N, C-alpha and C positions, 0 to 999 in steps of 0.2 A: 551519599551524604550521611553523616552521623547526627543523630538526634538523641537528646537526653530528656526524659520525662521525669520531673520531680514533683511527686504528689503522694500524700499519705493514703489516699483512697485508691485501693487496688482496682476497683471497677473503672475509675477514670483512667488509670494507667493502662489497663487492658484495652479500653476503647481507643485511646490515643495511639497506643502501639499498633493496633490493627489498622487504623486510618493512615498512619505514617508509613508502615511497612507496605501497605497496598500501593503507595505512591513512590516506592523505591528507597525509602530511608532505611538505614541500619539503626535500629532503635535500642537504647539502653534505658534502664529504669532505676529510680531511687525513691525511697519512701521517707527520707529524712535529709537534712542538710549534710550530716556526716557522710552518709552514703553517696550523696550527690558530689561532694568534694572528692571523694575517693575515685568514683567512676570518671568524673570529668577530668581529673588530673591525668588519668591513663588514656582515655579515648579522645579527648579534646574535641567535643562535639561542635558542629557548625550551627546547630539549632538547639535551644533549650526551651522547653515548655515548663514553666515554673509556677507552682502554687506558693503563696506567701505564708499561709497558715499551716505550718508543719510542726510535728511533735517536739522536735529538739531545738528549734530556733525559727526565726522569721526568714522567709525567702530573701528579705532585704540583706541579711547577713551573707547569703550566697552571692548576691549581686556584688556586694563589696569585695568578697573573696575573688570573684571573677576579674575584677579590675586589676588584681595583682598578678594575674596569670599571663603567660606568653601567648595564649590563644584568645580570640575575641568572638564568641558565638553571638548569633542573633538570639535575643531572649524575648519570648512572649509570656507575659504574666497571665495566668489563669487563676482568678481568685474571687471568693465570695466577699472579701474584705472591701471596705468603702473605698471606691476609686478616688474620690475627692481627697480623702485623708492620706492614702498611701501612693496614689498614682504618680504624683509629681516626684516623689522621692525615688520610686522605682525607675522612672524615666531618667532622672538625674544620675542614677547609678548604672545606667546602661541598658535598661530594658528598651526594646524596640517597639513594643505594643502591649496593650492591656486588654484582656477580654474578661468580662464579668461572668461568673458562674451563677446560674446555669447558662450554658452557651449553646448557640446553634452551630451544628457541625459545619455547615457551609461557610459561616462567618469565620470559624477557626481556620478552615482550609484556605480561604481567601487571604486571611492574615498571614498564614505561613508562606504562601506564594509571594506576598508583598515583601515581607521582611527578609526572606531568603534571597529574593531577587535584588533587594536594595542594600543588603548588608555587605560591608567591605571585605569580609572574610571569604566571600564567595567569588570565584573567578568571574571577572566582569565580562568575559567573552562567552560565558555559558548562557544558554537560553534560560530565561527565568522559569519557564514551565517544565524544563527537563527534570525528571525524577520527582516532580511534585504533583502535577495535576494528573498526568496519565499514569497508567500502571507500567512500571519499569520492567 
């Protein structure tokens, strides 16, 4: 399963990459909306972990862009921004879940299992835990 991490903080990208690769994901990274669009257009990820506060634009712009694409990844927003202010807009634009930064690793992993298992782009006959919880 392909995952894209979109965050301008390299330490967050490194941590998330490690956690997802350990669970069988093929992980791609982007530090900006421009990079995210370029990478996502090529690899068409099934999962996106998205920060909203990025240097070139809001992650909401990326969510709008995703709506126009032929693929439909599950999107988990990871943000320090106010959930009450931005959360409903992110969900309306297609985000599957919101996790506030700083986050607990187990909460993140549980959320990934939930959204990947429930998301329509994932084969419904596939075990929800396959490639997510155990080491692949």
